[in-house]
C-alpha positions as CSV (number, residue, x, y, z in Angstrom):
1,M,-18.2,29.9,-16.2
2,K,-22.0,30.0,-16.7
3,K,-24.4,29.8,-13.8
4,L,-26.1,26.5,-12.9
5,I,-29.5,26.0,-14.2
6,L,-31.8,25.8,-11.2
7,S,-35.2,24.0,-11.0
8,I,-37.7,22.9,-8.4
9,S,-37.8,19.2,-7.6
10,L,-37.8,16.6,-5.0
11,V,-34.4,15.5,-3.7
12,I,-33.5,11.8,-4.2
13,L,-30.2,10.1,-3.7
14,A,-29.1,6.9,-5.5
15,I,-25.7,5.2,-5.0
16,T,-24.3,3.0,-7.6
17,T,-21.6,0.4,-6.8
18,A,-19.6,0.7,-10.1
19,L,-18.1,4.1,-10.8
20,A,-18.9,4.7,-14.4
21,T,-18.6,8.2,-16.0
22,P,-22.0,10.0,-15.4
23,A,-23.9,11.7,-18.1
24,G,-24.1,15.4,-18.4
25,E,-21.7,18.4,-18.6
26,K,-18.5,17.7,-16.7
27,K,-17.2,20.5,-14.5
28,V,-13.9,20.5,-12.7
29,Y,-13.4,21.9,-9.2
30,N,-10.6,22.8,-6.9
31,G,-11.7,21.5,-3.4
32,Q,-10.9,22.2,0.1
33,V,-12.2,20.0,3.0
34,D,-11.6,19.3,6.7
35,A,-11.2,15.5,6.9
36,A,-11.0,13.3,9.9
37,T,-10.9,9.7,11.0
38,S,-11.1,8.3,14.6
39,Y,-7.4,9.0,15.0
40,K,-6.5,11.9,12.7
41,S,-7.9,15.1,11.4
42,Q,-6.4,17.5,8.7
43,T,-7.4,20.3,6.3
44,L,-6.8,19.1,2.7
45,T,-6.5,21.6,-0.2
46,G,-6.0,21.3,-3.9
47,L,-8.4,18.4,-4.3
48,V,-9.8,17.4,-7.6
49,Y,-13.6,17.0,-7.8
50,Y,-15.7,16.3,-10.8
51,L,-19.4,17.2,-10.9
52,Y,-21.7,16.4,-13.9
53,F,-24.8,18.5,-14.5
54,E,-27.6,16.9,-16.5
55,G,-30.6,19.2,-16.6
56,N,-31.7,19.8,-13.1
57,T,-29.6,16.8,-11.7
58,V,-26.2,16.9,-10.5
59,H,-24.1,13.7,-10.3
60,F,-21.4,13.8,-7.6
61,P,-18.8,11.1,-7.8
62,N,-16.8,10.0,-4.8
63,P,-17.8,12.8,-2.4
64,F,-15.2,11.8,0.2
65,G,-12.4,12.3,-2.3
66,V,-8.9,11.3,-1.2
67,T,-10.1,10.4,2.3
68,Y,-12.1,7.5,1.2
69,K,-12.4,6.4,-2.5
70,C,-15.6,4.5,-2.2
71,D,-16.3,4.3,-6.0
72,T,-19.8,5.8,-5.7
73,V,-21.9,8.4,-7.5
74,I,-24.5,10.5,-5.6
75,D,-27.3,11.8,-7.7
76,A,-29.3,14.8,-6.5
77,T,-31.7,17.4,-7.8
78,I,-30.9,21.0,-7.7
79,S,-33.5,23.4,-6.2
80,N,-33.3,27.0,-5.0
81,N,-29.5,27.2,-5.2
82,K,-29.1,24.1,-3.2
83,F,-29.0,20.3,-3.7
84,S,-29.5,17.8,-1.0
85,I,-28.5,14.2,-0.5
86,A,-30.3,11.6,1.5
87,T,-28.4,10.0,4.5
88,G,-28.8,6.6,6.0
89,T,-27.8,4.9,2.8
90,T,-25.4,2.0,3.0
91,Y,-22.4,1.4,0.7
92,D,-22.6,-2.2,-0.5
93,V,-19.2,-2.3,-2.3
94,L,-16.2,-1.3,-0.3
95,T,-12.5,-1.2,-1.4
96,Y,-10.6,-2.2,1.8
97,S,-13.2,-2.7,4.6
98,E,-15.1,-5.9,5.0
99,E,-18.0,-4.1,6.7
100,P,-20.6,-2.0,5.0
101,L,-20.5,1.8,5.7
102,T,-23.5,4.2,6.0
103,L,-23.6,7.8,5.0
104,R,-24.8,10.1,7.7
105,R,-24.7,13.7,8.8
106,Y,-21.9,14.7,11.4
107,F,-22.0,17.5,13.9
108,L,-18.5,19.0,13.8
109,N,-18.6,21.0,17.0
110,S,-19.7,18.1,19.3
111,K,-18.2,15.4,17.0
112,T,-21.4,13.4,17.1
113,I,-23.2,11.4,14.5
114,D,-26.8,12.1,13.4
115,T,-28.7,9.0,12.9
116,S,-32.0,10.7,12.0
117,N,-31.5,10.3,8.2
118,T,-32.1,14.0,7.8
119,P,-31.1,15.0,4.3
120,F,-27.7,16.8,4.0
121,E,-27.6,20.2,2.0
122,F,-25.1,21.8,-0.2
123,S,-25.4,25.5,-1.2
124,I,-24.4,27.0,-4.6
125,V,-23.1,30.5,-4.4
126,N,-21.7,32.1,-7.6
127,D,-21.0,28.6,-8.9
128,T,-19.0,27.8,-5.8
129,I,-20.4,24.8,-3.9
130,V,-20.2,24.8,-0.1
131,M,-21.8,22.8,2.7
132,A,-25.0,24.6,3.7
133,V,-24.5,24.6,7.4
134,D,-21.0,25.3,8.6
135,S,-21.2,23.2,11.6
136,I,-22.6,20.1,9.9
137,G,-20.5,17.7,7.8
138,L,-20.8,14.2,6.3
139,C,-19.5,11.0,7.6
140,L,-19.3,7.3,7.0
141,T,-20.1,5.0,9.9
142,Y,-19.7,1.3,10.7
143,P,-22.8,-0.8,11.4
144,D,-22.5,-0.1,15.1
145,T,-22.6,3.7,14.1
146,T,-19.0,4.4,15.2
147,L,-17.1,6.8,12.9
148,Y,-15.1,5.6,10.0
149,T,-14.3,8.9,8.4
150,S,-15.8,12.4,8.1
151,I,-15.6,15.6,6.1
152,G,-16.6,19.1,6.9
153,H,-16.3,22.7,5.7
154,M,-16.2,21.6,2.0
155,K,-15.6,24.3,-0.6
156,L,-15.6,23.5,-4.3
157,V,-14.4,26.3,-6.6
158,P,-14.7,26.0,-10.4
159,Y,-11.3,25.2,-11.9
160,D,-10.4,25.8,-15.6
161,N,-6.6,25.4,-15.7
162,K,-5.5,23.2,-18.5
163,A,-2.5,20.8,-18.2
164,N,0.2,20.9,-20.9
165,A,0.0,18.5,-23.8
166,C,2.7,17.3,-26.1
167,P,1.9,18.0,-29.7
168,E,1.8,15.2,-32.3
169,S,4.6,17.0,-34.3
170,A,7.0,16.6,-31.5
171,T,9.8,13.9,-31.7
172,I,9.7,11.9,-28.5
173,K,12.5,9.8,-27.1
174,P,13.0,7.8,-23.9
175,Y,15.6,8.8,-21.3
176,H,16.9,7.3,-18.1
177,C,16.2,9.8,-15.2
178,N,18.5,9.6,-12.2
179,I,18.1,11.5,-9.1
180,Y,20.1,11.3,-5.9
181,Y,18.6,12.2,-2.7
182,M,21.4,13.3,-0.3
183,F,19.3,13.3,2.8
184,D,18.0,9.8,2.4
185,E,21.2,8.7,0.7
186,Y,19.6,6.8,-2.1
187,E,19.0,7.2,-5.8
188,S,15.7,7.0,-7.8
189,N,15.6,5.8,-11.4
190,S,12.9,5.8,-13.9
191,V,12.3,6.2,-17.6
192,V,10.9,9.5,-18.8
193,R,9.9,10.7,-22.3
194,V,11.3,13.9,-23.8
195,G,9.6,15.6,-26.7
196,R,11.1,18.2,-28.9
197,D,9.2,20.4,-31.2
198,G,11.2,23.3,-32.6
199,N,12.3,25.4,-29.5
200,D,9.7,23.7,-27.3
201,I,10.6,20.9,-25.0
202,Y,8.3,18.6,-23.1
203,I,9.1,16.1,-20.3
204,N,6.7,13.3,-19.3
205,G,7.3,11.1,-16.2
206,M,9.9,13.1,-14.3
207,V,7.0,14.2,-12.2
208,C,3.8,12.4,-11.0
209,T,5.1,8.9,-11.7
210,N,4.0,5.7,-10.1
211,G,6.4,5.1,-7.2
212,H,9.7,5.6,-8.9
213,G,11.4,6.6,-5.7
214,Y,10.4,10.2,-5.7
215,Y,6.6,10.6,-5.9
216,S,4.0,7.9,-5.3
217,G,0.9,9.9,-6.1
218,G,0.2,7.8,-9.2
219,Y,1.2,8.0,-12.7
220,N,-0.7,10.2,-15.1
221,P,0.4,9.7,-18.7
222,S,-1.1,13.1,-19.7
223,C,1.2,15.1,-17.4
224,W,3.8,17.0,-19.3
225,L,6.3,19.7,-18.1
226,K,6.6,22.3,-20.9
227,G,9.7,24.4,-21.5
228,T,11.6,26.3,-24.2
229,M,15.1,25.8,-25.4
230,Q,17.4,28.8,-25.0
231,G,20.6,27.9,-26.6
232,S,21.9,24.9,-24.7
233,E,19.4,25.4,-21.8
234,A,15.9,24.2,-21.4
235,H,13.8,26.7,-19.3
236,F,10.6,25.7,-17.6
237,A,8.4,28.4,-16.2
238,P,7.4,28.1,-12.5
239,G,4.0,27.1,-11.2
240,Q,3.0,24.9,-14.1
241,Y,-0.2,23.0,-13.7
242,L,0.4,19.3,-14.5
243,G,-3.1,18.0,-14.1
244,P,-4.6,15.6,-11.5
245,D,-2.9,12.7,-10.0
246,Q,-4.4,9.3,-9.1
247,Q,-4.7,10.3,-5.5
248,G,-7.2,13.1,-6.3
249,Y,-5.0,16.2,-6.1
250,H,-4.2,19.0,-8.5
251,L,-0.5,19.0,-9.2
252,Y,1.9,21.8,-9.9
253,F,5.7,22.0,-10.7
254,S,8.2,24.7,-9.7
255,K,11.8,25.4,-8.9
256,C,12.6,25.4,-5.3
257,H,15.5,25.6,-2.8
258,L,16.1,24.4,0.7
259,D,16.2,26.9,3.5
260,W,19.0,25.5,5.6
261,D,18.0,27.5,8.6
262,T,14.5,26.0,8.9
263,Y,15.0,22.9,6.6
264,N,11.9,23.9,4.7
265,F,11.6,23.9,1.0
266,V,10.8,27.3,-0.6
267,V,9.2,27.8,-4.0
268,D,11.3,30.1,-6.3
269,D,9.5,32.4,-8.7
270,E,12.0,31.7,-11.5
271,D,12.7,29.1,-14.2
272,Y,13.8,25.6,-13.5
273,V,16.8,25.2,-15.9
274,M,18.3,22.0,-17.4
275,T,21.5,22.1,-19.4
276,Y,21.6,20.1,-22.7
277,N,24.8,18.3,-23.8
278,E,24.2,17.8,-27.5
279,Q,27.3,15.5,-27.9
280,N,26.0,13.0,-25.3
281,D,22.4,13.8,-25.7
282,E,22.1,14.4,-22.0
283,Y,20.2,16.9,-19.8
284,T,21.5,17.8,-16.4
285,C,20.1,20.2,-13.8
286,A,21.8,21.8,-10.8
287,D,18.5,23.2,-9.7
288,W,15.9,21.5,-7.4
289,G,12.4,21.1,-8.6
290,M,9.3,20.2,-6.6
291,V,5.8,18.9,-7.1
292,S,3.0,20.3,-5.0
293,Q,-0.4,18.9,-4.4
294,G,-2.5,22.0,-4.0
295,D,-0.6,24.4,-1.9
296,H,1.7,21.9,-0.1
297,M,4.8,20.3,-1.3
298,T,4.7,16.6,-2.2
299,Y,8.2,15.8,-3.2
300,Y,11.4,17.5,-4.4
301,Y,13.7,16.7,-7.2
302,P,17.4,17.5,-6.7
303,E,19.9,17.6,-9.5
304,A,18.1,15.4,-12.1
305,K,20.2,13.9,-15.0
306,L,18.6,12.5,-18.1
307,T,20.6,10.1,-20.4
308,P,19.4,8.2,-23.5
309,F,17.6,5.0,-22.7
310,E,17.1,2.0,-25.1
311,Y,14.3,-0.5,-24.7
312,K,15.9,-4.0,-25.4
313,P,15.3,-7.4,-23.9
314,A,17.3,-8.2,-20.7
315,K,17.2,-10.8,-17.9
316,P,16.1,-9.0,-14.7
317,A,18.2,-9.4,-11.5
318,T,16.9,-11.8,-9.0
319,P,14.5,-10.5,-6.4
320,V,16.0,-10.0,-3.0
321,F,14.4,-11.4,0.3
322,K,13.9,-8.9,3.2
323,N,11.9,-10.6,5.8
324,Y,9.0,-12.9,6.6
325,S,6.5,-12.8,9.5
326,D,5.3,-15.8,11.3
327,Y,1.7,-16.9,10.8
328,L,-0.6,-15.0,13.2
329,E,-3.5,-17.1,14.3
330,D,-5.6,-14.2,15.5
331,W,-5.1,-12.3,12.1
332,G,-5.0,-15.4,10.0
333,E,-2.2,-14.0,7.8
334,V,1.5,-13.9,7.2
335,S,3.6,-11.4,5.2
336,L,6.5,-11.8,2.8
337,N,8.7,-8.8,2.2
338,F,11.2,-8.5,-0.7
339,N,12.8,-6.1,-3.2
340,I,12.7,-6.3,-7.0
341,P,15.8,-4.6,-8.4
342,M,15.3,-2.2,-11.3
343,V,18.4,-3.6,-13.0
344,D,19.3,-6.6,-15.2
345,V,21.8,-9.2,-14.3
346,D,24.6,-7.0,-15.6
347,S,23.4,-4.2,-13.2
348,N,22.0,-2.0,-16.1
349,F,18.9,0.0,-15.3
350,I,15.7,-1.4,-16.8
351,D,12.3,0.2,-16.9
352,P,10.2,-0.9,-14.0
353,D,7.0,0.1,-15.9
354,S,7.8,-2.8,-18.2
355,M,8.2,-5.3,-15.3
356,T,5.8,-7.7,-13.7
357,Y,6.3,-10.3,-11.0
358,C,4.7,-13.5,-9.8
359,L,4.6,-15.5,-6.5
360,Y,5.3,-19.2,-6.1
361,V,3.6,-21.2,-3.2
362,N,5.7,-24.4,-3.1
363,D,6.2,-25.0,-6.8
364,E,2.9,-23.6,-8.0
365,V,2.3,-20.1,-9.3
366,F,-0.1,-18.3,-7.0
367,T,-3.3,-16.7,-8.2
368,F,-4.3,-13.3,-6.8
369,T,-8.0,-13.1,-6.4
370,P,-10.3,-10.0,-6.4
371,E,-11.7,-11.0,-3.0
372,K,-8.4,-10.9,-1.2
373,Y,-6.2,-8.6,-3.4
374,Y,-8.6,-6.2,-4.9
375,V,-7.5,-7.0,-8.5
376,E,-10.0,-6.7,-11.3
377,N,-9.7,-10.3,-12.4
378,P,-7.9,-13.3,-11.0
379,T,-4.3,-13.0,-12.1
380,T,-0.9,-14.8,-11.6
381,E,1.2,-11.6,-12.4
382,L,1.2,-8.2,-10.9
383,D,2.6,-4.9,-12.4
384,Y,5.8,-3.8,-10.7
385,F,4.1,-0.8,-9.0
386,M,0.6,-2.4,-8.3
387,M,-0.6,-1.9,-4.8
388,N,-3.9,-1.9,-2.9
389,G,-2.9,-0.4,0.3
390,S,-3.5,-3.5,2.4
391,S,-2.5,-6.9,1.1
392,I,-0.2,-5.7,-1.7
393,I,2.1,-2.7,-0.8
394,N,5.3,-1.3,-2.3
395,S,7.6,1.6,-1.2
396,S,10.6,2.9,-2.9
397,S,14.2,2.3,-1.9
398,D,17.7,2.5,-3.4
399,N,17.3,1.4,-7.1
400,D,14.5,-1.1,-6.3
401,T,11.1,-1.1,-4.6
402,H,10.3,-2.9,-1.4
403,H,7.3,-5.1,-2.0
404,H,4.9,-6.6,0.7
405,I,2.5,-9.5,0.0
406,T,0.1,-10.8,2.6
407,L,-0.9,-14.4,2.5
408,Y,-4.0,-15.7,4.3
409,F,-2.8,-19.3,4.8
410,N,0.3,-21.1,5.9
411,D,0.2,-24.6,4.6
412,Y,3.3,-24.5,2.5
413,D,7.0,-25.3,2.7
414,K,8.5,-22.5,0.6
415,L,7.7,-19.2,-1.2
416,G,9.2,-17.9,-4.4
417,V,9.2,-14.6,-6.3
418,Q,10.2,-14.2,-9.9
419,S,10.2,-10.9,-12.0
420,F,9.7,-10.5,-15.7
421,Y,10.9,-7.8,-18.2
422,N,8.5,-7.3,-21.2
423,V,10.1,-5.4,-24.0
424,K,9.5,-5.4,-27.7
425,G,7.4,-8.6,-27.5
426,V,10.0,-10.5,-25.5
427,K,9.3,-11.6,-22.0
428,T,12.5,-12.4,-20.0
429,A,12.3,-14.0,-16.5
430,S,14.6,-13.5,-13.6
431,D,15.9,-16.5,-11.4
432,I,13.5,-17.4,-8.7
433,M,14.1,-16.1,-5.2
434,W,13.1,-18.9,-2.8
435,Y,12.3,-18.5,0.8
436,V,12.4,-22.0,2.4
437,L,10.6,-22.7,5.8
438,R,12.2,-25.3,8.1
439,T,11.4,-26.2,11.6
440,G,13.2,-23.8,13.9
441,V,14.9,-21.9,11.0
442,E,14.2,-19.8,8.0
443,E,16.5,-19.6,5.0
444,V,16.8,-17.7,1.8
445,N,17.9,-19.0,-1.5
446,T,18.0,-16.4,-4.2
447,S,19.8,-17.1,-7.5
448,K,21.2,-20.4,-6.2
449,Q,18.9,-23.4,-6.2
450,V,18.6,-26.3,-3.7
451,V,20.0,-29.4,-5.4
452,A,20.1,-31.8,-2.4
453,E,19.1,-32.2,1.2
454,E,20.6,-34.6,3.7
455,D,20.0,-35.5,7.4
456,Y,22.6,-36.7,10.0
457,D,22.4,-37.8,13.6
458,L,24.2,-36.0,16.3
459,S,27.2,-38.5,15.8
460,G,27.6,-37.3,12.3
461,R,26.1,-40.5,10.6
462,R,23.9,-39.8,7.6
463,V,20.3,-40.9,8.1
464,M,18.2,-41.7,5.0
465,N,14.7,-41.8,6.7
466,P,14.9,-39.9,10.0
467,S,12.3,-40.8,12.6
468,Q,11.6,-38.8,15.7
469,G,14.4,-36.9,17.4
470,I,17.0,-34.2,16.7
471,Y,19.0,-34.3,13.5
472,I,21.4,-32.1,11.6
473,H,19.9,-31.1,8.3
474,R,22.2,-30.1,5.5
475,V,21.1,-28.2,2.4
476,I,23.3,-28.2,-0.7
477,Y,22.9,-25.4,-3.3
478,S,23.7,-25.3,-7.0
479,D,26.7,-23.0,-6.4
480,G,28.4,-25.6,-4.1
481,T,27.6,-23.8,-0.9
482,T,25.9,-25.6,2.0
483,Q,23.9,-24.7,5.1
484,S,23.4,-26.9,8.1
485,F,21.0,-26.6,11.1
486,K,19.4,-28.7,13.8
487,R,15.9,-30.0,13.1
488,L,13.5,-31.6,15.4
489,N,11.4,-34.4,13.9
490,K,8.2,-35.0,15.9
């Protein structure tokens, strides 16, 4: 890699609130940094950093990397093998915090914050970028100057590894990927793409997928695992570079095994092998594979099985209620937790990447706004795996994904969730899962619907217009079942 062009100039920092691709020559780095918050510290390796060099200016997007994605670009001028950035600048647009944060220097040994607004320096040594003073790092602080997050001992090494690409000449087909995790006793299911080009085979989606039960680092459509067909076996070389994930790590794939004495996963320096059954058009693997972020394992893949998958319209199974939290006055919020099955009403697997869902408040479809839910624009539907880490969260479980929605009000009688499957231009809706709030009781109505409600006094006589007092409230569902409970009318 060629040397950086050095020049003499003043150092100015500008922070923009929208993270657009900067101008200049893009260079990729493999980063290492010590990251810390007020409650946790750790050394992170295998980080993806992009720097853009435009003349004697360097554009440094998101310097805090995976520790805090603040969607900012630092602009600085290179001088004498160094570039400096101004401190004391406030971040106006934040992702998850309601408070503005300020960039400052941080003394690592004493763990104290420098409020003097002294510029922070990086050194450039043989194209490697490091923090100029080993004992000084960078931090973001709250308005009262308490620590939000800090980084230190940053080292950025030029990185020129190229991820695999599937050629246009390849024939690509979708497959259902099933993996069973014996320790957690659940299955993960997803749709992957398999490309065949002569003796070369490519798999996309078995690794670095968006929460399909085995790796939640974020889907990258350009990540392909490349192998070669040797008879009825597909061989994939170890240590393949897959590209970056959406969290900001370099990803690698290898065969691995479990050391049963230590219960640690060990990378094997040999091919990951899948067996192809031509008659059934299936791929199976008795080996275990693993994805690593940098030099640490992210997730393992035991005994994967790929079977042909067909995209066709289907009615999704009804979402399943999990739990509901009471309204918290101090927090001003409640949470609804539910699962959205990755199957249709006949229990056939369907592709969650083709699914969306909506929320009903009473009988009205709820609109998710950028202010509370960090969506780009107001929307009534969310992608299956959409999450923002706070008010919209999902985590994988057995053949579905647990979803968590936070609401910031409580003036409603019932909540509903409905999923949609969008395939070949046809959008098919599930039945609505209803969660009905009653005085002193909470009930769930999934595929069945409420068709009538009745009130009785304690002597068993029906009351058409109950006044104050205790009554027996009876709910009648569309499947003929009923539920009764005491209700206090005030």
